[in-house]
N, C-alpha and C positions, 0 to 999 in steps of 0.2 A: 504494500500500500504506500502511496505517496505520503511523505511526512510533511504535514502542513507546517510551514515555518521553520523546519529543522534545516540548519545550514552547517556545513563543516568547511573551515578554511583548511584545505587539504594540500599535501605535498606527496605525490605518489611514490617518491623515492624514500620516504620516511617510514620506518617500521611502526612507530607510534601512531602516525596518522593512518596508515593502513589498518592497524589494529582497532582504532576507534571507529573507523568506517565499517569494519567487519562487525563490531558489536552493535552498531546502529542497525545494520542489515539483519543481524540475528534477532533483533527486537522487532523485526517486521517493518522497519522504517527505511525509506529511500530518500536521503537528504539531498538538498541542493548542494552540489559540490563546487566549491570555488577554489580554483588554483590561485592562491593568493600571491604567488610569485608572478604569474602572468597578468593577474588582475589585482594589484595591491589595493588594500583599503585606503580610504582617505585618512588624513591625520585625525579628524574627528571620529571616524568609525573605529580606528585603532584605539584611540584614547577611551572611547566608550566601552569597547570590548574588554580592555584591560581592567577598567574600573568595575564593570559588571561581574567579571570573574574574581574580583577581590584581590587583584594582584597589584604590585608596583610595576612601573615601567621597566625597571631593571629585571624583575621576575620574568617578564615577557621577552627579554632580549637574549638571543642566541649568542653566547660568548665564544663558542668554538668556531664560528665562521671567520674566514680570513678578513672580511670587512671590519669585523669588531676591532682587531688589532690595528689594521691599516688606518682606520678612522680615529683611533685613540679613544674608543668609547668606554674604556675602563677608567677614564679620568673622573674621579668623584666630583669634580667641579662642574661637570656637564649637568644641566638641568633636564627635567623630563621633556620639555619641548625640543631640546637639541637631540635627545635620544629618539623621540618619536619621529622627528624629521628624517633622521638617519634610517630608521626602520622603514618608513614609507619610500624613501629613495632607494633603499637596498632591502627589499622585502624578505630576502633569505635570512635577515637578522631577526625576523619575527618568530618567536617560539611556536611550535605546532604540536598538535592541531587544536585550534579553537573550535568548539562546538556550541551552537546556539539552538535552544529549544524554548518553548513557552515557559518552561520551569527555570530557565536561567542560562548562564554562559559558564563554560569551564574550559580551562586549558587541560586537555586530556593527556597528561603525563603523570602517571601511567594511563594507558587507554581506558582502563576500567573506571576511571573517574567519570566517564560519560554516563554511567548508570545513575549518578547523582541527579541528573537532570532529565531522566526519562520518565 
């Protein structure tokens, strides 16, 4: 069945993202899949997703990506706006997968966190 309003910011190469998608499908849901690297969220969308998931901006930042070091994003003097701008410009820096349902938003690491919003 189609999942009304269920969305996953997905990266097919990511095992955590594939795992969350599989759990959604096991629950009988077919979410709208957004390849957030090809179609990055706006700064406002990203800010809202992070806040709704109860995270800090740094919690949602992938620190292992080459861009993280290249852009000096580990600098504690950088504010949230600077980090968000970097994440929108370089969407691989966005931690994954974010899942959105009527019950809330979660960064599904581990993938089983998706069950909290089903």
